[in-house]
N, C-alpha and C positions, 0 to 999 in steps of 0.2 A: 390384161383382162382374163387371160386363161386361168390365172390363180383365183380370181373372183368367181369364175364359172365352176371351178372345182369346189369352192366353198359353198356356192349355191346348191350344187348337187348334194353335198354332204348334209346341208341343212334340210333339204327336201326329203332325203332318205333317212335322216337321223343316224347316219353311219359315220362316226368320227374317223374310222379307218380310211375313208375316202380322203380326208384332210391329211392324215399321216402319210398316205401314199402319193400325195399330190405335189411333193417337193419339186419334182422334175417339171411340173407344169407351172411353177411360179409361186406355190404356197410356201410360206415361211412363218416361223414364230413371230417375226416382226410384223408381217402383214396381218396376222390374227390380232396381235396387240394393237396395231394402228386402228383396225376396224372396231375392236371392242372399246377402244378409247374414245370413240365418237358415238357412243350409244345414245340414242334419242332419250329425251328427258322422261317420257312416260311410256308405259307398257304398250299403248296403242299406236305409238309412232312407228314410222317405217324409215329406214335409211335407204335411200335410192342413189345408186351411182350410175351415171350415164356417160358414155364415151362414143365419139364418132371416129371412124377409121379413115385414114387418108386413102384416096383412090389409088395411090401407087403401092399400097400394101398388097402383099400376095392375097389372092382370093380366099385361100383357106383361113387366113387370119380374119378376114372380114366376115367369115361365116360364124365366128364366135359371137355370142349375144353381146349387144352393146349396152345392156342394162342389167344391173344386179340389184336385187331388193332384199333387205334383211330387216326383220322385225326385232324389237329389243330382246326378246328371249333367244332369238337366233344368235345374237351377238355374244350372249353369255356362253352358248354352246361353242361358238368359235373361239372365245377366250380360253375355255377349258382345253380345247383341242390344241390351241397354240402353246399352252403351258406344257402339255404332253410332248409336243414337238421339241420344245426347248430342253426338257428333261432328257429326251432321247438323244439330243445332240451332244450332251455332256456325259462322259463316262470315264472311269479309271481303266486304263488298258495298257497293254504292251504291244508295240508294233515293230515289225522287222522289214527292212528293205534296203535298196541301194541308194546311195546319196546321188542326187541329181543337181544339187545347187548348194554352194557355200557362199555366205556373205559376211564380211566383217566390216563393221563401222566403228573404228576405235573411239570416236567421240562419245558414243553412247555408254550407258552404265553396263558393266559386266555382261551378263548373259544376253541382254537386249541387243548388244552390238554384234553378236556372233550367231548368225542364223543358219540353220541347216534344213534342207528339204530332202525328203526321201520319197520314192515311189513304192507303194505297197498295195496290198489288197485289204479292203475293209468292207465287211458285209458282202463279199463276193464281187466287189467292184474295184477297179483300179483307182487309186487315190493318191494325192500328194499331201504329205504331212510335214508341217513346219515346226521347228522348236529351237530354242536358244540353249547355248551351252556355255560353261565357264571356259577359261583359257586353256586348261589342260585337256578337257574333253574336246574342245574345238580342234586342238592339235591332233588328237586321235582321229577325229572325223576327217581332217585333211588327209592324213595317212590312209585311212580307209577309202576315201574317194580316189586317191592316186592309185591304190592297189586294187580297186574295184571290189572291195570286201563289203559284205552285208553288215548292217548295224542293227542294234536293238535298243529301243528307248521305251521307258515306262513312265507313265504320268497321267495327268488328267487330260483326256482327249476331248476336244470340242470341235464340232463342225461349224465352219463359217459359212452360213447359208448363201451369202452374197458372192463370195469368191470360189466356193465349192472346194476350198482347201480345208484340211483339218489342222488344228494347232494343238500342240502338247504344252500344257501349262504345268507348272510345278513338277518339273522333270525329277522323277525319283531315282532313275538310274539310266546310264548310257553305256553301251559296250559294243566293241567291234567283235563280230562273230568270226570264228576261225573255220 
């Protein structure tokens, strides 16, 4: 419900940056898409979402409004902000960091079966980045992990809103830094 509260505030103020800054409170491109996907049939309709909190929930959670109301034009505003969130979540980038996890599943196809996770900083926050490698690159990654070397990967970086991980798709290059 906190994500809905953030969306309500953004609609009331007309400030889309409230939505873009509300990811930590539960706002995601998927939430925006889901709400805009149930837009009422006419301009005068209202989408109202009500929820009741369990008495065992912490008091601060129960202080959050249990009703969120959105008019049809509000949902278009939310859809546009959600699209900006999705675009912001995907970018071509280079990241560097130490390997924290290696996984190989030989049954899967090539890169999909060899997954590497590194810890790095993205937008001044500590983040975990996952990516797949081919067999030779994966061997290099194993050596880098053993030797505690930093690695650099370049590709299409996408933030997974649900898991809070980043994934690198279409790996352009991978190298062990000296």
